[in-house]
N, C-alpha and C positions, 0 to 999 in steps of 0.2 A: 451514664444514664441516657437513654434514648428518649428524646422528646417527640411527641406527636402533635405539637402545636408550635406556633412561632414564639420564640423567646429571645431575649437579649442578655448575653452573658459572655464571659471570657474563658470559661472552663470547657474546653473541648478535648476530652480525653477518652479514647484516641480519636484523631481526625483523619478519616479515610484509610490511612495506613497504620498498622500497628507500630507503636513506638513514636509516632508523631503526636505529641501532646501539646496542646495550646492551653496554657494556664495563666498567662500574663496579658496585659493590655497591649504591650509592644509585640508580643507574639501574635496576637489577633490582628493587629494592624499589618504586620508583615504578611500574614496569611491572606488577608483581604487584598493587599497590593498584588500578591502573586496570582490570586484568582482573577483580578481585573486584567492583568497581562494575559492570563490564559484565555479569558473571554475574547479579548481583542485578537489574539492569535487564532481562535476558532473562527471568527468572522473573516479574517484574512485568508485562512485556508479554504473557506467556503468559496471565496472569489477565485482563488488560485486553482481550485479543482475544476471549475468551468474553463479556465484558461488552458490548463493542461489538456483537457479533452479537445478543445478547439485546435490546439497545436498538433495533437496526434492525428486529428482528422485531416488537417492541412498537409501533414507529412505523407499522406497516402498518395497513390497515383491519381492522375486527373479523373480517371473513371470512377473514383470513389465517391465523387459528388452525387452520383445517381443512386447510391445505396441508401436505403431508408434507415430509420432509427432502429428498427427491430433487428435487422441483419448486420448492424455495424460491428457488434462484438465478435461475430464469427468472421466477418469479412476482413477486418483490418489486421488479422494475423496472417492470412494468405490472400492478398488481393488478386483479382482476376488479371490474368496475363503475366503475373510475376511469381507464379507458384514455384518456379525453378530457381529463383534468385534467393539463395540461402542468406546472403548478407542482408538483403532487404527484410526478410522474415525475422532474422535475429534482431535487427534494429527495431522493427515494429514490436517484437515481443518485449524488448527492454523498455520501450516507451509504455507499453501496456502494464508491465510490472511496476514501473514507477507510479503510474496512475493508481493502481490498486493499493500500493503501499501508502501513498498520500491519503487515499480514502480511508484506509485502516487507521492511520494516525488521527485523522480528523474525527472519525467515529469514536476513538478512544478518548479524545479530549472531551467530546460531548458527554460520554458516560461519566468521566471524572467530575465534570461540572454538575451533572445530575446527582451524583452521590453527595457532592458538597451541599447542594440545595436541600437534600433529604435530611440534613441535620436540623432543619427548621430554625437555624440561627438567623436572626434578623440581619445582623451585620454581614454575614456571609451572602445572604440573598441580595442585599443591597449592592455588595461588591460585584456579584455576577451580573446584575442588571446594569450597573454602571459601565462595566467592561463591555457588555454587549452593545450598549448605546454608543459608546465611543468607537467601537469597531464598526458599527453600522454607519456612523457619521463619516468615518475615514474611507471605508471601502464600499459604501452603498452606491455612489455614483458609478464606480467601476463595474460593480456587479450588474447594475441596470444596463450599462453600455454593452456588456458581454451578452446579456440576455437578449437585447434588441438585435445584436449582431447575429445571434443564433436563429432568431425568428426570421430575419431577412434571408439567411442562408437557406432555411427550410422553404421559404416562399419561392426562392429562385430555383430550388430543386424540383418543384412541382412540374410534371410534364404538361406540355401545352401543345395543342394542334396548330396547324399552320394558320387557320382562321383566327385563333386566339392570339397568336403572335402578332398578326397584322393589326388586330384591334388594340393590343397593348401598345404597339408603336404609336398608333394614332392617339391613344389616350395619354401617353407620356408627353406628346408634343402639344396637344390642344385640348385634352379632356375627352371624356367618353361621349359627350354630346356632339363634339365636333367630328369624331370618327363616324358616328351614325349619319350625321348630316352630309359628310363628304361622300358617303356611299350612296345616299338617296338622291342627292341633288342632280347628278347626271341623268338618272332615270326620269326624274320629274321634268327636266329640260327637254329630253327627247319626246316625252308624251305631249308637252305643250307645243313643241314645234310641229308635231304631226297634226294635232287638232287645228292649229292655226293655218296650216297648209290646206287642210280639207275645207275650212270655212272661208277661205280667202276668195272674194268674188272674181278677182283677176284670173285665178287659176281655173274657175269655171268657164270663163269666156274662152 
């Protein structure tokens, strides 16, 4: 019987797969523990997916840092300047296939948890929420650190003109206000010296 509202019970026949029948309390407890582990694994794979992508980007040639996000998928199969290196292309292709396979497994786990939640069983939903919370507690800081690292990498890849580079150097040392003052102060000093020379009575004599 398929429920269309939340209910609490131990009779899940069948559960997701044909032949997997949950009819006892211990069977439900074991299923909930398995779903908790599955939810934790899902959160871990979410973090690992970002780590794999960053490793793949770092494995490219140094010129790959100038490639934007849209052209990355086409670029990291045949990087510029290394089109004739078959070994490098094969290695990059293997890394890309591993990333795709990892993403496919991660998506499959997500659909399995979705199907489990669609049973509308209260115990099953609580198990999924508990596993997701535990996984986020364990891998949340790592996920945040990886995202911040990606943001810094994108910021560093933004092209900048020579004037912008000079301003950034001054800003990193003393702040943006100091950079502006350091540029304006010599001009102000020159103007003051010129005015003082013109108005000096000794110069008129």
